[in-house]
N, C-alpha and C positions, 0 to 999 in steps of 0.2 A: 811322105807319109809321117804324120806327127807320131813322135815315140812315146809321148807322155802317156802315163796310164790314167785312163778316164775313170772318175769316181761318179758312182751312181747313188744318188740319195733315195732313202726309201719314200714311197709314194705317200705313205700315210706314218705319223708320229703318234705313238700311244700316249694319253695324257696321263699324269698322276693318279686321277681318278679311275681311269680305265686299267691302269696298271694294279691298283689296289683291288679292283673289283676281279680281274683275273687272278690274283693271288688268293683272294678269299674263297673263289669258286673252284679252286685247284689246290687244295691244301697239302696234297702230296707232292707239289713242285714248288720250286723258288723261281722268282723271274728277276731279272735285272733288265734295266734299260741302258742301252749305251748311249754316248753323247750324240751318234749319228741317228738316233731313233730307233735303231733296230733293238729286238728283243732277245735275250739270252734266257733259254730254260735250263734249270738244272735239276735233274731227277734226284729222288732221294739218295743220300749216302748209305753205303754199306756199314755193317756193324762197327767196325774198326774205326772207320772214318767218323762216325757219328760219336763215339766213344772220345776220340781224341779231341773232337770240337767241344763237347761236354767238359772235359778236363780242362782245356784252354779257358773256357768261360769261368769254370769254378776257380782255378787258381787266381785268374785275373780279378775276379770279383771279390774273392777273400782278402785278397791284399788291398784293392781299392776301398772296400768298405772299412777294413780295419784302419786305414789312414785318411778316410773321409777325403778322398781325393777328386771325386766325380761319379760318373755313373757308367755300367758295363751293360753291353748290349750283345744278344746272341743273333745267330745267322738268318733269322727271321725279319730283322728290321732293315728297313730301307733307308739309305742316306742319299738324298739329293746334293749331289756334288756341284761345284761352281760350273762346270761344262754341261750340266742338265742331266748327265747320267745320274741314275739311281742303282746303288750298288749295296749288297749285302755281304759285309765280311763275315767270316765264321764267329769272330768275336771282336768287339770294338769298345774303345774307352773315349769318352768325352771328359775332359777335365772341367772341375767345378766351376760354374760360374759361365761356361760357354753355350750352354744348352738356351734355345730360344725360349722366351716367356711362354708359360703355360704350354711346354712340349708335352707334358704329363696329362694334358686334358685332351689331346687330339689323337684319339685311337686310330682314326682312319687317314692319318697323313704321314708322309714320310719327313723324316728330320731333315731339315733345311741346313745342313753344314757337313764338313768333313769331320769325322772323327780324329782325335789327336793320335790314336794308336789303333792299328788293325792287326789281326792274325788271320792268315789265310793257310788252311791245312791241305794240302793236295791228295785228293782222293785217287784210287787206282786208274780212274777213266778221265783225270783232268790232264789237260794238255799243260805242261810245263810253260811253253812259249806263251800260252794264253794267260796263264797267271802271273808270269813275269811282266807282260803288258799291263795287266790289272794292278799289279803292284806300282808300276811306274805311274799309271793314272792316278791312283790315290794320292802320290807324292806331288804329282803336278798340280793337283787340285786341293792340297792343303793338309793332308795327312802327314804327321811329323815322323812318325815311326812306323814301320810295318815288318811284320816277321812272316815269311813264306816258308812254311814248314813242308819240307820235300820228303816224305816218307820213303818213296822209291829210291831216291839217292842217298838216304839217310844223312841229310844235311838240313841247313836252315840258311836262307838268304835275308839278311836284314837290310832294308831300306831306311834311308835317313832323308830329313827334309834338305839336305845340302846336296842331294843326288848321289852320294856315296852308296854302295852296295857291298857288303861283307858276307862272305861265305863262310859258315861254321860248320865243323863236323859233329858227327853224333855225340861225342863226349862233351861237347861245349856246354857252359852254363850261359843262357841269354839273360839279359837284363833290360829293365825298361828305361835305361839311361836316365835323361833329365826330363823325359815325358811322362813316365810313371815311376818316380822316385823310389828306389828300394825295392822294386819288383824285379826278383830273380827266378829262374825256372830252369833246371837241367833239361836240356833239348831232349834227351832219351824219354822224358815222361810223354812227351808227344809223338814220339815215333814209333 
């Protein structure tokens, strides 16, 4: 008997256009497409998680704009990664000059690149294992720096392009390292 685990591929893969249509017809939900073609549905977050996402975007946007470093995106933005997955981080940064030409003219298209920096904030119902896998997928597909804010455990896990992961306590001050130069944020503001 063969002991290898069989992998089952989905019988149908949702196209970018279909994923965009699903999203527009269901504005109360967020959809992501995994590399294997399966769809993940994320229900709306509760008040505290939504507030922390808004804070992350606001702090990041204020710094990026003040330094003219690039563009910041919110959780409704889909990024098509190299492995064909379409992911929507809670906050994302793309360095100046990296966005595709005319990206801002294409309202109904996902951005075809991995952000330089992402922030994911774990809400009460999020699986930590799934979020860790998502962060690893980001890094594998070109994200250079990622912060996983784990409110339940009062910590942050910082993922880097070299594959290293560092755990920080609630008292830490996180920084954008060389990816978002000069950006610092006390972790407690996102917990």
